[in-house]
DORO-949387 format. One record per residue (C-alpha): y, z, x; residue in one letter; chain; residue number from 1. Coordinates in Angstrom, 1 decimal. Each point is the difference from the previous one (the first is absolute). Last residue first. Example, Ala and Ser with C-alpha at 12.3 -4.5 7.8 and 13.67 -1.06 7.14 Angstrom:
<rs>
{r {-1.1; 7.1; 13.7}; S; A; 2};
{r {-3.4; 0.7; -1.4}; A; A; 1};
</rs>
This chain:
<rs>
{r {103.2; 141.3; 76.4}; P; A; 272};
{r {1.0; 2.2; 3.0}; A; A; 271};
{r {1.2; 3.5; -0.9}; Q; A; 270};
{r {3.5; 1.2; 0.9}; P; A; 269};
{r {0.1; 3.6; 1.2}; G; A; 268};
{r {-0.5; 3.0; -2.3}; G; A; 267};
{r {-3.1; 1.0; 1.8}; A; A; 266};
{r {0.0; -1.2; 3.6}; A; A; 265};
{r {-0.6; -3.7; 0.7}; P; A; 264};
{r {-3.5; -1.2; 0.8}; P; A; 263};
{r {-1.0; 0.0; 3.7}; A; A; 262};
{r {0.1; -3.3; 1.7}; P; A; 261};
{r {-3.2; -2.1; 0.3}; T; A; 260};
{r {-0.6; -0.8; 3.6}; T; A; 259};
{r {-0.2; -3.7; 0.8}; A; A; 258};
{r {-3.4; -1.6; 0.7}; G; A; 257};
{r {0.6; -2.9; -2.3}; P; A; 256};
{r {3.7; -0.2; -0.9}; K; A; 255};
{r {1.2; 2.4; -2.8}; A; A; 254};
{r {1.3; -1.5; -3.2}; P; A; 253};
{r {3.8; -0.1; -0.1}; V; A; 252};
{r {1.4; 3.2; -1.6}; P; A; 251};
{r {2.2; -0.3; -3.1}; V; A; 250};
{r {3.8; -0.3; -0.4}; V; A; 249};
{r {1.2; -0.5; -3.5}; G; A; 248};
{r {-1.5; -1.0; -3.3}; G; A; 247};
{r {0.4; -3.7; 0.4}; P; A; 246};
{r {-1.5; 0.3; 3.5}; A; A; 245};
{r {1.6; 0.2; 3.4}; I; A; 244};
{r {-2.3; 0.6; 2.9}; M; A; 243};
{r {-0.7; 2.9; 2.2}; K; A; 242};
{r {-1.3; 0.5; 3.6}; D; A; 241};
{r {3.2; -1.1; 1.8}; E; A; 240};
{r {2.0; 1.7; -2.8}; L; A; 239};
{r {-0.5; 3.3; 1.7}; G; A; 238};
{r {-2.2; 2.8; -1.5}; G; A; 237};
{r {0.7; 2.5; -2.7}; F; A; 236};
{r {2.0; 2.5; 2.1}; P; A; 235};
{r {0.9; -2.6; 2.5}; Q; A; 234};
{r {-1.5; -0.2; 3.5}; P; A; 233};
{r {2.7; -0.9; 2.7}; A; A; 232};
{r {0.7; -3.7; 0.5}; P; A; 231};
{r {-1.0; -1.1; 3.6}; V; A; 230};
{r {3.1; -0.5; 2.0}; L; A; 229};
{r {-0.2; 3.4; 1.8}; E; A; 228};
{r {-3.6; -0.7; 0.9}; P; A; 227};
{r {0.7; -3.3; 1.8}; E; A; 226};
{r {-2.8; -2.5; -0.8}; T; A; 225};
{r {2.1; -2.3; -2.2}; R; A; 224};
{r {2.6; -0.3; 2.7}; L; A; 223};
{r {-2.6; -1.4; 2.4}; E; A; 222};
{r {-1.0; -2.8; -2.3}; K; A; 221};
{r {3.7; -0.9; -0.6}; A; A; 220};
{r {0.6; 0.0; 3.7}; N; A; 219};
{r {-2.9; -2.5; 0.6}; A; A; 218};
{r {1.1; -2.2; -2.9}; K; A; 217};
{r {3.6; -0.1; 1.3}; T; A; 216};
{r {2.7; 1.6; -2.1}; T; A; 215};
{r {1.1; 0.2; -3.6}; I; A; 214};
{r {0.8; 3.5; -1.2}; F; A; 213};
{r {-0.5; 0.4; -3.7}; L; A; 212};
{r {1.8; 3.2; -0.9}; V; A; 211};
{r {-0.8; 2.5; -2.8}; N; A; 210};
{r {-2.1; 2.2; 2.2}; G; A; 209};
{r {-0.8; -2.2; 3.1}; M; A; 208};
{r {-1.9; -3.0; -1.2}; R; A; 207};
{r {-0.8; -2.4; 2.7}; A; A; 206};
{r {0.9; -3.7; -0.3}; P; A; 205};
{r {-1.6; -2.7; 2.1}; K; A; 204};
{r {1.4; -2.9; 2.1}; L; A; 203};
{r {-1.1; -3.5; 1.0}; G; A; 202};
{r {3.1; -1.5; -1.7}; A; A; 201};
{r {-2.0; -1.6; -2.9}; F; A; 200};
{r {-1.9; 3.3; -0.3}; E; A; 199};
{r {3.2; 1.9; -0.5}; A; A; 198};
{r {0.7; -2.1; -3.1}; M; A; 197};
{r {-3.4; 0.8; -1.4}; M; A; 196};
{r {0.3; 3.7; 0.7}; R; A; 195};
{r {3.4; 0.1; -1.6}; V; A; 194};
{r {-1.2; -1.8; -3.1}; A; A; 193};
{r {-2.9; 2.4; -0.3}; A; A; 192};
{r {2.2; 3.0; 0.3}; E; A; 191};
{r {2.4; -1.3; -2.7}; L; A; 190};
{r {-2.8; -0.6; -2.4}; P; A; 189};
{r {-0.3; -3.6; -1.2}; V; A; 188};
{r {2.0; -1.6; -2.9}; D; A; 187};
{r {0.2; -3.5; 1.3}; D; A; 186};
{r {-0.3; -1.1; 3.6}; L; A; 185};
{r {1.3; -3.0; 1.9}; Q; A; 184};
{r {0.0; -0.1; 3.8}; L; A; 183};
{r {1.6; -1.9; 2.9}; T; A; 182};
{r {0.7; 2.0; 3.1}; I; A; 181};
{r {2.4; -0.4; 2.9}; A; A; 180};
{r {-0.8; 2.4; 2.8}; T; A; 179};
{r {3.1; 1.9; 1.1}; Q; A; 178};
{r {-1.8; 3.4; -0.5}; A; A; 177};
{r {-2.5; -1.0; 2.6}; E; A; 176};
{r {2.8; -0.2; 2.7}; K; A; 175};
{r {1.4; 3.4; -1.1}; H; A; 174};
{r {-3.3; 1.7; 0.2}; V; A; 173};
{r {1.2; 3.0; 2.1}; K; A; 172};
{r {2.6; 0.9; -2.7}; P; A; 171};
{r {-2.9; 0.9; -2.3}; D; A; 170};
{r {0.9; -1.3; -3.5}; V; A; 169};
{r {0.7; 2.5; -2.8}; V; A; 168};
{r {-0.6; -0.4; -3.7}; L; A; 167};
{r {1.2; 3.1; -1.9}; N; A; 166};
{r {-0.1; -1.1; -3.7}; A; A; 165};
{r {3.2; -0.6; -2.0}; G; A; 164};
{r {-1.8; -2.9; -1.7}; T; A; 163};
{r {2.4; -3.0; 0.2}; D; A; 162};
{r {1.8; 1.1; 3.2}; R; A; 161};
{r {-3.3; 0.8; 1.7}; A; A; 160};
{r {-1.3; -3.5; -0.9}; L; A; 159};
{r {3.2; -1.4; 1.4}; Q; A; 158};
{r {-0.5; 1.8; 3.3}; K; A; 157};
{r {-3.6; -1.2; 0.1}; L; A; 156};
{r {1.0; -3.7; -0.4}; A; A; 155};
{r {2.6; 0.3; 2.8}; T; A; 154};
{r {-2.5; 1.6; 2.4}; G; A; 153};
{r {-2.6; -2.6; -0.8}; F; A; 152};
{r {2.3; -2.9; 0.6}; Q; A; 151};
{r {0.1; -2.4; -3.0}; V; A; 150};
{r {-1.8; -3.3; 0.2}; R; A; 149};
{r {-0.2; -0.4; -3.8}; D; A; 148};
{r {-0.6; 3.4; -1.7}; L; A; 147};
{r {-0.5; 0.7; -3.7}; D; A; 146};
{r {-1.3; 3.6; -0.4}; V; A; 145};
{r {-0.6; 1.8; -3.3}; S; A; 144};
{r {-0.3; 3.8; -0.3}; V; A; 143};
{r {-2.2; 2.4; -1.9}; P; A; 142};
{r {0.4; 3.7; 0.7}; Q; A; 141};
{r {-3.0; 1.4; 2.1}; K; A; 140};
{r {2.1; 1.4; 2.8}; L; A; 139};
{r {2.4; 1.8; -2.3}; Q; A; 138};
{r {-2.7; 1.2; -2.4}; R; A; 137};
{r {-2.2; 1.4; 2.7}; Y; A; 136};
{r {2.8; 1.7; 1.9}; V; A; 135};
{r {1.3; 1.7; -3.1}; A; A; 134};
{r {-3.5; 0.8; -1.1}; M; A; 133};
{r {-0.6; 2.1; 3.1}; E; A; 132};
{r {3.1; 2.1; -0.4}; Q; A; 131};
{r {-0.3; 0.5; -3.8}; T; A; 130};
{r {2.3; -1.9; -2.5}; T; A; 129};
{r {3.5; -0.8; -0.9}; I; A; 128};
{r {0.5; -3.8; 0.3}; L; A; 127};
{r {3.6; -1.4; 0.4}; L; A; 126};
{r {0.3; -3.3; -1.7}; S; A; 125};
{r {0.5; -3.7; 0.8}; D; A; 124};
{r {-3.4; -0.6; 1.7}; G; A; 123};
{r {-1.3; 3.3; 1.4}; V; A; 122};
{r {2.5; 2.2; 1.9}; I; A; 121};
{r {-1.7; 3.3; 0.7}; A; A; 120};
{r {0.4; 3.6; -1.2}; Y; A; 119};
{r {-1.6; 3.4; 0.7}; T; A; 118};
{r {-2.2; 2.6; -1.6}; L; A; 117};
{r {-1.6; 3.1; 1.6}; N; A; 116};
{r {1.5; 2.1; -2.8}; Q; A; 115};
{r {2.3; 1.9; 2.4}; P; A; 114};
{r {1.1; -3.4; 1.4}; G; A; 113};
{r {1.0; -1.6; -3.4}; L; A; 112};
{r {3.3; 1.7; -0.8}; L; A; 111};
{r {1.3; 0.7; 3.5}; K; A; 110};
{r {-1.1; -3.5; 1.2}; K; A; 109};
{r {1.6; -1.6; -3.0}; L; A; 108};
{r {3.3; 1.7; 0.5}; A; A; 107};
{r {0.0; -1.0; 3.7}; V; A; 106};
{r {-0.7; -3.7; -0.9}; R; A; 105};
{r {2.7; 0.1; -2.7}; L; A; 104};
{r {2.6; 1.1; 2.6}; K; A; 103};
{r {1.7; 3.3; -0.8}; V; A; 102};
{r {3.2; 0.6; -1.9}; K; A; 101};
{r {-1.0; 3.2; -1.7}; K; A; 100};
{r {-3.5; 1.4; -0.4}; L; A; 99};
{r {-1.7; 2.3; -2.5}; K; A; 98};
{r {-3.8; 0.0; -0.4}; L; A; 97};
{r {-2.4; 1.8; -2.2}; T; A; 96};
{r {-3.2; -1.8; -1.2}; M; A; 95};
{r {-2.4; 0.6; -2.9}; A; A; 94};
{r {-3.2; -2.1; 0.1}; T; A; 93};
{r {-0.2; -1.5; -3.5}; N; A; 92};
{r {0.4; -3.8; 0.1}; D; A; 91};
{r {-0.7; -0.5; 3.7}; M; A; 90};
{r {-3.3; 2.0; -0.2}; D; A; 89};
{r {-1.0; 0.9; 3.5}; V; A; 88};
{r {-3.5; 1.0; 0.9}; G; A; 87};
{r {-0.5; -2.5; 2.8}; C; A; 86};
{r {-2.1; -2.2; -2.2}; Q; A; 85};
{r {2.8; 0.4; -2.6}; V; A; 84};
{r {2.4; -1.6; 2.5}; A; A; 83};
{r {-2.2; -3.1; 0.3}; S; A; 82};
{r {-0.1; -0.5; -3.7}; N; A; 81};
{r {3.8; 0.6; -0.4}; K; A; 80};
{r {1.1; -2.7; 2.3}; D; A; 79};
{r {3.6; 0.0; -1.1}; L; A; 78};
{r {1.9; -3.2; 0.5}; E; A; 77};
{r {3.8; 0.1; 0.5}; F; A; 76};
{r {2.5; -2.7; -0.6}; D; A; 75};
{r {3.5; 0.1; 1.6}; I; A; 74};
{r {3.4; 0.9; -1.4}; K; A; 73};
{r {0.9; 2.8; 2.5}; V; A; 72};
{r {1.3; 2.7; -2.4}; Q; A; 71};
{r {-2.0; -0.7; -3.2}; E; A; 70};
{r {-3.2; -0.5; 2.0}; K; A; 69};
{r {0.5; 3.3; 1.8}; F; A; 68};
{r {0.3; 1.8; -3.4}; K; A; 67};
{r {-3.2; -1.7; -1.2}; A; A; 66};
{r {-1.7; 1.1; 3.1}; V; A; 65};
{r {0.8; 3.6; -0.9}; A; A; 64};
{r {-1.4; -0.4; -3.5}; Q; A; 63};
{r {-3.2; -1.5; 1.4}; Q; A; 62};
{r {-0.4; 2.7; 2.5}; I; A; 61};
{r {0.2; 2.6; -2.8}; S; A; 60};
{r {2.8; 2.4; -1.0}; Q; A; 59};
{r {0.0; 3.7; 0.6}; G; A; 58};
{r {3.5; 0.0; 1.5}; N; A; 57};
{r {1.3; -3.3; 1.2}; I; A; 56};
{r {3.4; -0.7; 1.6}; D; A; 55};
{r {0.2; -3.1; 2.0}; I; A; 54};
{r {3.1; -1.7; 1.6}; D; A; 53};
{r {-0.4; -3.3; 1.8}; V; A; 52};
{r {1.3; -1.7; 3.1}; L; A; 51};
{r {-1.3; -3.5; 0.6}; N; A; 50};
{r {-2.1; -0.5; 3.1}; N; A; 49};
{r {-3.2; -0.7; -2.0}; L; A; 48};
{r {2.0; -2.6; -1.8}; A; A; 47};
{r {0.3; -2.0; 3.2}; K; A; 46};
{r {-3.7; -0.2; 0.3}; K; A; 45};
{r {-0.4; -0.9; -3.7}; I; A; 44};
{r {2.4; -2.9; 0.5}; K; A; 43};
{r {-2.0; -1.1; 3.1}; E; A; 42};
{r {-3.2; -0.1; -2.1}; A; A; 41};
{r {1.7; -2.1; -2.7}; P; A; 40};
{r {1.1; -2.4; 2.7}; T; A; 39};
{r {3.6; 0.2; 1.1}; D; A; 38};
{r {2.0; -3.3; 0.1}; S; A; 37};
{r {0.0; -1.8; 3.3}; K; A; 36};
{r {3.3; -0.2; 1.8}; P; A; 35};
{r {1.2; -3.6; 0.3}; K; A; 34};
{r {-0.5; -1.4; 3.4}; D; A; 33};
{r {2.5; -2.9; 0.2}; D; A; 32};
{r {-1.4; -1.8; 2.9}; Q; A; 31};
{r {2.2; -0.6; 3.0}; P; A; 30};
{r {0.4; -3.7; 0.7}; V; A; 29};
{r {-1.8; -1.0; 3.2}; P; A; 28};
{r {2.3; -1.4; 2.7}; A; A; 27};
{r {-0.3; -3.7; 0.6}; A; A; 26};
{r {3.0; -1.0; -2.0}; A; A; 25};
{r {2.1; 2.7; 1.5}; S; A; 24};
{r {-1.0; -1.0; 3.5}; G; A; 23};
{r {0.9; -3.6; -0.7}; C; A; 22};
{r {3.4; 1.1; -1.4}; L; A; 21};
{r {0.7; 2.1; 3.1}; S; A; 20};
{r {-1.1; -2.8; 2.3}; L; A; 19};
{r {2.4; -2.4; -1.7}; A; A; 18};
{r {2.8; 2.6; 0.1}; I; A; 17};
{r {-0.5; 0.5; 3.7}; G; A; 16};
{r {-0.1; -3.7; 0.7}; L; A; 15};
{r {3.3; -0.5; -1.8}; T; A; 14};
{r {1.6; 2.9; 2.0}; I; A; 13};
{r {-1.3; -1.4; 3.3}; V; A; 12};
{r {1.3; -3.5; -0.9}; A; A; 11};
{r {3.4; 1.4; -1.0}; L; A; 10};
{r {0.3; 1.8; 3.3}; G; A; 9};
{r {-0.8; -3.1; 1.9}; H; A; 8};
{r {2.5; -2.0; -2.0}; R; A; 7};
{r {2.7; 2.7; 0.6}; F; A; 6};
{r {-0.8; 0.1; 3.7}; S; A; 5};
{r {0.2; -3.7; 0.3}; L; A; 4};
{r {3.4; -0.1; -1.8}; S; A; 3};
{r {1.3; 2.8; 2.3}; H; A; 2};
{r {-0.8; -2.1; 3.1}; M; A; 1};
</rs>
């Protein structure tokens, strides 16, 4: 009687071990997800949260930025031509600012805000320029795309990591965001790349300030008509009716039937 029970127990244990081994063999092996290294844009984003000290008295914006660069070890680009069009000389405009242990982004806002200037991540540097040019340069920066059946949402997230741009997918289009797309592009403007990628998923981007919001085509069309989302008139005209030329920003020729804008006031920038 005891011998039978022992043999029965041994058989149960053996069967259990066999099933356990089979289960182990069938179970997927966890992937070793190594953390991705930061892109140049992500390094700049982190640097914007670094604490800095600044003490300038009668120095220029260029000199102040040079001090920031020394402290945070990132590259800055000064868009002096656009600043001049707003009446700011980055080389000679005297600034006064004294701050201790504040985030770089806060220091930059306090330094640049009164001059109607701002900053934007473009490529591997932090661009100092006007409000409208910051959006223009960031969304027009050249990018390359090489996708082979990659989900749209995943591809867009990587593009945001690479550029530092604000690319947001509407949560309501979760299904469309899972569309696998195959696309190769070389050196095209970021905004154009996003538009083409979105087209593959049946979506459309709508620009909201410095954000590209990707949503349904109907919603994107509606967003473009909302008054609060339409860019406010700029002192010298928005970039929507300007183009970039070797000498700077110049007006685009007026469309047939369009009203000719009034010339700038005396002392303002003159069109070539």
